[in-house]
Every structure is written in C-alpha cells, then in structure tokens.
C-alpha positions in Angstrom: 34.9 27.1 4.5 35.8 25.1 1.5 33.4 22.5 2.5 30.7 25.2 3.0 31.3 26.4 -0.5 31.0 22.9 -2.0 27.7 22.4 -0.1 26.3 25.8 -1.4 27.6 25.1 -4.9 25.8 21.6 -4.9 22.6 23.3 -3.7 22.8 25.8 -6.6 23.5 23.2 -9.0 20.5 21.4 -7.9 18.3 24.3 -8.2 19.6 24.9 -11.8 18.9 21.4 -12.7 22.7 20.5 -13.1 22.7 17.2 -11.3 26.0 15.9 -12.6 27.8 19.0 -11.1 25.9 18.7 -7.9 27.1 15.2 -7.7 30.6 16.1 -8.3 30.7 18.8 -5.5 29.0 16.5 -3.0 31.6 13.7 -3.7 34.3 16.1 -3.1 32.8 17.2 0.0 32.3 13.8 1.4 36.0 12.9 0.6 36.7 15.5 3.2 33.8 14.7 5.7 32.7 11.2 5.0 30.7 11.2 8.2 28.4 14.1 6.8 25.0 12.4 6.9 23.2 15.5 5.5 25.6 15.5 2.6 25.1 11.8 2.0 21.3 12.3 1.9 21.6 15.0 -0.5 23.9 12.9 -2.8 21.4 10.1 -2.5 18.6 12.4 -3.6 20.8 13.6 -6.6 21.4 10.0 -7.6 17.7 9.3 -7.5 17.1 12.2 -9.6 19.4 10.8 -12.1 17.6 7.6 -12.1 20.5 5.7 -10.4 18.5 3.7 -7.6 21.4 1.5 -6.7 23.6 4.6 -5.9 20.9 6.4 -4.2 20.3 3.3 -1.9 24.1 3.2 -1.1 24.4 6.8 -0.2 21.2 6.5 2.1 22.8 3.3 3.7 26.0 5.1 4.3 24.1 8.1 5.9 22.4 5.7 8.3 25.7 4.4 9.4 26.9 8.0 10.5 23.6 9.3 12.0 23.9 12.3 14.4 22.1 12.5 17.6 19.2 14.1 16.1 15.7 12.6 16.0 14.5 14.8 13.0 17.5 13.6 10.9 17.0 10.1 11.8 13.4 10.3 10.7 14.5 11.8 7.4 17.0 9.1 6.7 14.7 6.4 7.7 11.8 7.5 5.6 14.1 7.7 2.4 15.5 4.2 3.1 12.1 2.8 3.4 10.9 4.5 0.1 13.8 3.0 -1.8 13.2 -0.5 -0.5 15.9 -0.7 2.1 13.6 -2.1 4.9 16.2 -3.7 7.1 18.4 -0.4 7.1 15.2 1.5 8.0 14.6 -0.8 10.9 18.1 -0.3 12.0 17.8 3.4 12.0 14.6 3.0 14.3 16.7 1.4 16.9 18.9 4.6 17.4 19.2 5.5 21.0 18.4 9.2 20.3 14.7 8.2 19.5 14.4 7.0 23.1 15.8 10.2 24.5 14.2 12.8 22.4 11.5 15.2 23.6 10.7 16.6 20.1 7.1 15.8 19.6 7.1 16.6 15.8 10.2 14.3 15.3 8.4 11.6 17.2 5.3 12.0 15.0 7.5 11.6 11.8 9.1 8.6 13.3 5.7 7.1 14.1 5.1 7.5 10.4 8.2 5.4 9.7 6.9 2.5 11.9 3.5 2.8 10.3 5.3 2.2 6.9 7.0 -0.7 8.2 3.7 -2.1 9.3 4.7 -2.0 13.0 1.6 -0.3 14.1 2.0 -0.8 17.8 5.4 0.8 17.8 3.8 3.7 15.7 1.1 4.2 18.3 3.6 4.1 21.1 5.5 7.0 19.5 2.4 9.0 18.8 1.3 8.5 22.5 4.8 10.0 23.5 4.4 13.0 21.2 0.9 13.6 22.5 2.2 13.4 26.1 4.8 16.1 25.2 2.0 18.4 24.0 2.3 17.8 20.2 -1.1 18.5 18.7 -2.7 19.5 15.4 -5.5 18.1 13.3 -3.3 16.0 11.0 -1.5 14.5 13.9 -4.9 13.7 15.6 -6.1 12.0 12.3 -3.1 9.8 12.0 -3.2 8.7 15.6 -6.9 7.8 15.1 -5.8 5.7 12.2 -3.2 3.9 14.4 -5.9 3.4 17.0 -8.2 1.9 14.3 -5.3 -0.3 12.9 -4.6 -1.6 16.3 -8.3 -2.4 16.9 -9.1 0.2 19.4 -12.2 1.5 17.3 -14.1 3.4 20.1 -10.9 5.5 20.8 -10.3 6.0 17.2 -13.8 7.5 16.8 -13.2 10.0 19.7 -9.8 11.0 18.3 -11.3 11.6 14.8 -14.0 13.8 16.3 -11.3 15.8 18.1 -9.5 16.1 14.9 -12.7 17.5 13.1 -13.1 19.9 16.0 -9.6 21.3 15.5 -9.6 21.0 11.6 -13.2 21.4 10.2 -12.3 20.9 6.4 -10.4 17.5 7.2 -12.4 15.4 4.5 -10.4 12.2 5.1 -11.1 12.3 8.9 -14.9 12.6 8.1 -14.7 9.6 5.7 -12.8 7.5 8.2 -15.5 8.4 10.7 -18.2 7.3 8.4 -16.5 4.1 7.7 -15.9 3.0 11.4 -19.5 1.7 11.9 -22.9 1.8 10.3 -24.8 5.0 10.6 -28.3 5.3 11.8 -31.1 7.7 11.6 -30.4 8.6 15.3 -26.7 8.9 14.9 -24.9 10.2 11.6 -23.0 13.3 10.6 -24.8 14.4 7.5 -25.6 17.9 8.8 -21.9 18.4 9.7 -20.7 17.0 6.2 -23.1 19.5 4.4 -21.6 22.3 6.4 -18.0 21.4 5.6 -19.0 20.9 2.0 -20.0 24.7 1.8 -16.7 25.8 3.2 -14.1 23.4 1.7 -12.1 24.3 -1.4 -14.0 23.1 -4.6 -12.0 20.4 -6.5 -9.9 19.7 -3.6 -9.1 16.1 -2.3 -11.0 17.2 1.0 -14.0 18.1 -1.3 -14.0 14.5 -2.7 -13.4 12.9 0.8 -16.6 14.7 2.0 -18.5 13.5 -0.9 -17.5 10.0 -0.2 -18.3 10.3 3.5 -21.9 11.5 2.6 -22.2 8.7 0.0 -21.3 6.0 2.9 -23.7 7.8 5.5 -26.6 8.2 3.0 -26.2 4.6 1.9 -26.2 3.3 5.5 -29.5 5.1 5.9 -30.9 3.6 2.8 -31.3 6.9 0.8 -29.6 5.3 -2.3 -30.5 7.9 -4.8 -28.8 10.6 -2.9 -26.0 8.3 -2.0 -25.3 7.7 -5.8 -25.3 11.4 -6.6 -22.8 11.9 -3.7 -20.6 9.2 -5.1 -20.8 10.6 -8.6 -19.5 14.0 -7.4 -16.8 12.6 -5.3 -15.4 10.4 -8.2 -15.8 13.4 -10.6 -13.4 15.6 -8.4 -10.9 12.6 -8.1 -11.0 12.0 -11.8 -10.2 15.6 -12.6 -7.5 15.6 -10.1 -5.9 12.3 -11.0 -6.5 11.5 -14.8 -6.3 7.8 -15.7 -3.4 7.2 -18.4 -5.4 4.4 -20.3 -2.9 4.3 -23.2 0.0 3.8 -20.8 -1.7 1.0 -19.1 -2.4 -0.7 -22.4 1.2 -0.5 -23.4 2.4 -1.9 -20.0 0.1 -4.8 -19.9 0.7 -5.6 -23.7 4.5 -5.4 -23.2 4.3 -7.6 -20.1 2.6 -10.3 -21.7 4.8 -10.3 -24.8 7.8 -10.5 -22.8 6.6 -13.0 -20.2 6.3 -16.1 -22.2 6.1 -19.6 -21.0 9.8 -20.2 -21.8 10.9 -17.0 -20.1 9.0 -17.8 -17.0 10.3 -21.4 -17.0 13.7 -20.4 -16.4 13.4 -19.6 -12.7 15.8 -18.7 -10.1 17.7 -21.6 -8.3 16.0 -22.5 -5.0 18.3 -22.5 -2.1 15.8 -23.7 0.4 15.9 -20.6 2.5 13.3 -20.2 5.1 11.0 -18.5 6.2 9.2 -18.4 2.7 6.4 -15.9 1.6 2.9 -16.7 0.5 1.7 -14.1 -2.0 -1.9 -12.9 -2.0 -2.9 -10.7 -4.8 -5.9 -9.6 -7.0 -7.8 -6.4 -7.7 -7.9 -3.9 -4.8 -11.3 -4.6 -2.7 -11.4 -8.2 -3.8 -11.1 -9.8 -0.3 -7.3 -9.9 -0.1 -7.2 -8.6 3.4 -9.7 -11.2 4.6 -7.8 -13.9 3.3 -4.7 -12.6 4.8 -6.3 -12.4 8.2 -7.4 -15.8 7.8 -4.0 -17.2 7.0 -2.5 -15.3 9.8 -4.5 -17.4 12.3 -2.6 -20.4 11.2 0.2 -21.3 13.6 2.8 -21.5 10.8 2.0 -18.2 9.2 2.6 -14.4 10.1 0.6 -11.9 8.5 2.2 -8.6 8.5 0.0 -6.7 5.9 0.8 -5.0 2.6 4.4 -5.2 1.7 5.8 -3.1 -1.2 9.0 -5.1 -1.1 8.8 -7.2 -4.4 8.2 -4.4 -6.7 10.8 -2.3 -5.0 13.4 -5.0 -5.2 12.5 -5.5 -9.0 13.4 -1.9 -9.5 16.7 -2.2 -7.5 17.7 -5.2 -9.7 16.8 -3.0 -12.8 18.4 0.0 -11.3 15.5 2.1 -12.2 14.2 4.7 -9.9 10.4 5.3 -9.6 7.4 5.2 -7.5 4.9 3.2 -9.7 4.6 -0.6 -9.3 5.9 -0.9 -13.1 6.9 1.3 -16.0 8.5 1.0 -19.4 12.0 1.4 -18.1 11.7 -1.5 -15.9 10.1 -3.6 -18.7 13.1 -2.7 -20.9 15.4 -4.4 -18.5 13.3 -7.6 -17.7 15.8 -9.8 -19.9 18.8 -8.7 -18.0 17.7 -8.7 -14.5 19.5 -11.4 -12.3 16.3 -13.2 -10.9 18.3 -15.0 -8.4 19.7 -11.8 -7.1 16.0 -10.4 -7.0 15.1 -13.5 -4.9 18.0 -12.9 -2.4 17.3 -9.3 -2.0 13.5 -9.7 -1.6 14.1 -12.4 1.1 16.7 -10.4 2.8 14.3 -7.4 3.0 11.2 -9.3 4.2 12.0 -12.4 6.2 12.1 -10.5 9.6 8.3 -10.1 9.1 7.9 -13.8 9.9 9.3 -13.7 13.5 9.5 -17.3 14.5 7.2 -18.7 11.9 8.2 -20.4 8.9 5.7 -18.7 6.5 4.5 -15.1 6.0 2.0 -13.5 3.9 3.0 -10.8 1.3 -0.2 -9.1 0.4 0.0 -6.4 -2.2 -3.1 -6.6 -4.3 -1.6 -5.1 -7.4 1.2 -7.6 -7.3 -1.1 -9.5 -9.7 0.6 -7.5 -12.4 3.9 -9.0 -11.4 2.8 -12.7 -10.7 4.9 -14.3 -13.4 8.1 -12.3 -12.3 7.4 -13.4 -8.6 7.3 -17.1 -9.7 10.4 -16.7 -11.7 12.2 -15.4 -8.8 10.6 -17.2 -6.0 9.5 -20.5 -7.5 8.6 -22.2 -4.0 6.3 -19.3 -3.1 2.6 -20.1 -3.3 0.6 -17.5 -5.1 -3.1 -17.0 -4.2 -5.4 -14.9 -6.4 -8.6 -13.5 -5.1 -11.4 -13.4 -7.5 -14.6 -11.6 -7.0 -17.6 -11.1 -9.1 -17.0 -8.4 -11.7 -19.7 -6.1 -10.7 -19.1 -6.4 -7.1 -15.2 -5.8 -7.3 -15.7 -2.9 -9.8 -18.3 -1.1 -7.7 -16.3 -1.7 -4.7 -13.5 0.1 -6.4 -15.5 2.8 -7.6 -16.8 3.7 -4.0 -13.3 3.6 -2.5 -11.2 6.8 -2.2 -7.8 5.6 -3.2 -5.9 9.0 -3.4 -3.6 9.2 -6.3 -3.5 5.3 -6.5 -5.7 3.2 -8.8 -6.8 6.2 -10.9 -8.9 4.0 -13.2 -11.5 3.5 -10.3 -12.9 7.1 -10.6 -14.5 6.6 -13.8 -16.9 3.7 -14.7 -15.7 3.5 -18.1 -12.1 3.3 -17.2 -12.9 0.8 -14.5 -14.6 -1.5 -17.2 -11.6 -1.3 -19.4 -9.1 -1.9 -16.6 -11.1 -4.8 -15.5 -10.8 -6.5 -18.9 -7.1 -5.9 -18.9 -6.7 -7.5 -15.5 -8.7 -10.6 -16.5 -6.6 -10.9 -19.7 -3.4 -10.7 -17.7 -4.5 -13.3 -15.1 -5.5 -15.6 -18.0 -2.1 -15.0 -19.4 -0.4 -16.0 -16.2 -2.6 -19.1 -15.8 -1.6 -20.2 -19.5 2.0 -19.5 -19.1 2.6 -21.2 -15.9 -0.2 -23.7 -15.1 -1.1 -24.7 -11.8 1.1 -22.1 -10.1 -1.7 -19.6 -9.0 -4.7 -20.9 -7.1 -7.9 -18.7 -7.7 -9.7 -18.1 -4.5 -13.4 -17.2 -5.1 -14.5 -14.5 -2.6 -18.1 -15.4 -2.5 -17.4 -19.0 -1.7 -14.7 -18.0 0.8 -17.3 -16.1 2.8 -20.0 -18.9 2.4 -18.0 -22.0 2.9 -14.8 -20.7 4.6 -13.6 -24.2 5.9 -13.7 -25.9 2.3 -12.0 -23.0 0.7 -9.3 -22.6 3.6 -8.6 -26.4 3.2 -7.8 -25.8 -0.5 -5.7 -22.7 0.2 -3.6 -24.4 2.9 -3.1 -27.4 0.7 -1.8 -25.2 -2.1 0.5 -23.8 0.4 1.6 -27.2 1.4 0.5 -26.6 5.0 -1.9 -28.7 7.3 -5.4 -27.5 7.9 -5.7 -25.3 11.1 -9.5 -24.7 12.2 -8.4 -21.3 13.5 -8.1 -20.2 9.7 -12.0 -20.3 9.5 -12.6 -17.3 11.9 -11.6 -13.8 11.2 -12.5 -12.3 14.5 -10.6 -12.4 17.8 -6.8 -11.6 18.2 -4.9 -11.0 15.1 -2.3 -8.8 13.6 -3.1 -5.1 13.1 -4.8 -4.3 9.8 -4.1 -1.1 8.0 -6.2 -1.3 4.9 -9.6 0.3 3.9 -11.2 -3.0 5.4 -9.4 -2.5 8.8 -12.8 -2.1 10.7 -14.9 -4.8 8.6 -12.5 -7.7 8.8 -12.7 -7.7 12.6 -16.4 -8.6 12.3 -17.4 -12.2 11.9 -17.4 -13.3 8.2 -20.4 -12.2 6.3 -21.8 -11.9 2.8 -22.9 -8.3 2.8 -20.4 -7.7 0.0 -21.8 -10.1 -2.2 -24.1 -8.5 -4.8 -23.8 -5.1 -3.0 -23.9 -3.5 -6.5 -27.5 -4.4 -6.8 -28.6 -1.5 -4.7 -27.6 0.7 -7.7 -28.6 -1.7 -10.5 -30.1 0.8 -12.8 -27.1 3.4 -12.3 -24.6 0.6 -13.0 -26.3 -0.6 -16.2 -23.7 0.8 -18.4 -20.9 -0.9 -16.5 -22.9 -4.2 -16.6 -23.3 -3.9 -20.4 -19.6 -3.2 -20.8 -18.8 -6.3 -18.9 -21.7 -8.5 -20.1 -19.7 -11.2 -21.7 -17.7 -11.8 -18.5 -20.5 -12.0 -16.1 
C-alpha cells in the first residue's frame, strides 16, 4: 500500500508540474521495488521533462533490464529507448521472448514500428503480417503496412494495401498521397475524382487536407495539367505553412552561432582516432538533393552497408551535452559545444551504429540535415568521409516545395522561407569548406545521373575504397528504402529531376529572382 501511495503521489505531482517531487517519490518507490519497469519508465519521463537526458536514458535502460512478460510494455520501453538514442538497448528489447509468444495484434503493430524506426524493414513487415493474421485491422495499420511493403520493394502489393486503407478510412490523406507517388498516373488510370470527393469531406486546415492537395498536385502534374497542379500545390503548402510556421529568426541565430563557434582552430582539435572499425561514410545535403540515390549506389559496393537514415549522431551529440530535445540542434546544445567530450561522442556514436555494418567494414550514415553538423562530425570522427550532395538551386528548392514533410523542414512550405533557408545552407556549407578544406567532397546531382561512373570513381576514392562497377546501377537487389524516393530509386538512373522546375517557370519567377546571384 505504501508503494501504491508513492505511485499515486508521483502521478499527482506530474499532473501539477512538480517534477522534482515526482522524482523523489519514484526514487523512494524504486528503492523498495527496483524491478518495477513501469516506475522506471515514469522516472525516465520525469528526468527528460527536467531536461536530464543522461538520467532519462539510464532509467529507460534499467527498465529494459527488468521487462515483464508483456509485449505492450516491451514496445513502450523500446520506443522510449530509440527516441533517446539508445539503439543497442532498443534492439536488445526486441529480442525479448515474449514478442515471439504474444497474440496481441495491437502490440505487434507497435513493435513493428520499433523495427521500422531501427531501419529493419523486413522484421517490421513480418510483425505486421503476424498482427494481420491475428485479425488486427484498421486504416492506420493498413497504411503503415503498405509503407513497409513499399520500403521492401513490393510495390504492387503496397498499392493494393493502400487502396484497402482508403476503403476503410476515406479521409486518410497521406495514404492517397502515397498512392499517387507509387507510379505515374495516366488519363486512363488516376484518382482525381476520388481525391475531389475526399477534399469535400476532410477537415479544412488538417494535415489530411494538405495531403489530399499534394496528392492532387502529383496526379495533375502526371497528366500534364500544370496550371491546375500548381494551384493544388499552393493550397497544400498554404495549409502546412499555417499549421507549422517556420521560425526564421531562430534558424538565423542557430546558423550564425554555429559558424561563430566552429572556427578552424576549434575543428582542428579532433578526437583521437583509435582505428575502430567498421567506420561510417556520411552522406548529407538538403532534403531531396539526391542523398538516397547516392546511398543506394554506395550500398552496391562489396565493402559498404547502406542502412538508411540514421538519427544517431545528433542524438549522441545531445547525450554528450546532456540536453534533451527533439530537434537536430538548439541553442542549449550550442551553449555546450565547448565542453563536450568529442572522444566520448565518437565512442558513443560508433557503439550505437556499428551493428548496421554487419560483416562489412563501412556503412553509410545518410541523414540529409546532418549538413548542419558537418564540422562536429569531423571533429568527433576524423576518419569518416563526408559526402555532400549538391543539386541546382531551383531544382532542389522546388523539390522541397512539392514534398510533404509533416512538421519537419517547415521552411519548405513557403517559397520566401525556402529562398532564405537555401542561402543560409549555402553559407554554412561554404563555412565548412573554408574551416576544414578537403574534408567534404561535393557530389553534383546532375553529373551523378549523367556520368555515374566518373562520379562514383571520385566518391569511392574520397572514401579510400577501390572502384566497384556495381556502384553505377541503382536497380536490382539492394537494401530497403524508406524515404520519399523509395519508389523512384528502384528505377534505372534517370535525369527527370534535372530542370523539373521549368514546368512552372513563370510561377517560380519570384524564387528565381531571390536566388539569381546563386544560379
């Protein structure tokens, strides 16, 4: 009864915002019941709420060591561990024998999401198939199972699953957008009537509303109805801009402080190199710049694994700064750049990511927005090659503008914000090149798709690897792909993305004028 009172008091303190008192109650409870995983998880949450990332991680790891035989609880702990950057502990959770025994379809679906976050898409699909066989079914589940089918290259099955999702949940805008993106629509086969019907029913201003407009844009463009397509794109972006305003002032402060702190002298004092293998190859750049294509080509090399987008470096940077947060970078992390132990950052990063390599000596870390952290990456991991995708300004800006990123990359929903953000990105990359010359190799997207062999020879030389002819072809067997390009990168290499903005040359004139000196 005493521990029950402690539990109830802790919950009341949390509800009242008294996190210190809640932590005290939970610690007292755990002194009596050290194996109480639920209390450990609540204490982890309290620690994170107080900004104490390291303590939050420690409590979640302790919870993972005393897991009950409960698939739902295992999913909760595993999700928390992943989100705070404890990838290895997450994978250990996912080996719990209760998962193999459970017949809880909802829990299996949640556990499948954990595998998806880890980039283990075959395992994610296997758990979703088990949940489906047990009778678990709803529109959201159908949608996420369709994504797993798509990521695993089973595009025809993915299409059928999305159509089933839409029959079950008629206002599921993201499913409609995914369906539109799976292949090129034609006059004989499109979904414009369906999209119009759903737009008359959907909640105005919702993300579903925006997603249906983005879907309508894609299908109208496929049919060559460019004026109507542009109008739909404007509407979709306007909805998202209203939902997710871009904080341009904060972005300006972050970029300015980053450049002021990361001087050549600061970056030259790199962490010691202990020769540990396997080693990462970083691929970065603006979203939609061609990073997925380059990663897929690198993954064809006999010495390189290509596990997809890895969030580990920014998360380990936060752990070393002991600053909890969900963004790639914030001012609290910047405040601590001078006191971070970069050797520790290197060790923690490698410990959390090297499993991705399997038996190979190299693995790709492809997170486009890591371009903001390129200097810190080199400081912590001086042996790791850094490859920067460079795409023509109007092509990459337009490709961002026509992508639905949810609440990420909020600059992309306004052409004015996009232009300003692009300038800041260019200035930051120029700073990295000046501060650490020769470290970053720029890879031009247009040249990559037109003279793939020549570019890949330069890329592999930069990575100190021998040329492998397999790296010139993106089709065929390869790792699952979970980005917006997951359908396109399975096609033969093509140039359709080069100068794609010209379809809307008059509408994009303001953007072109804003970037005129950079073209």
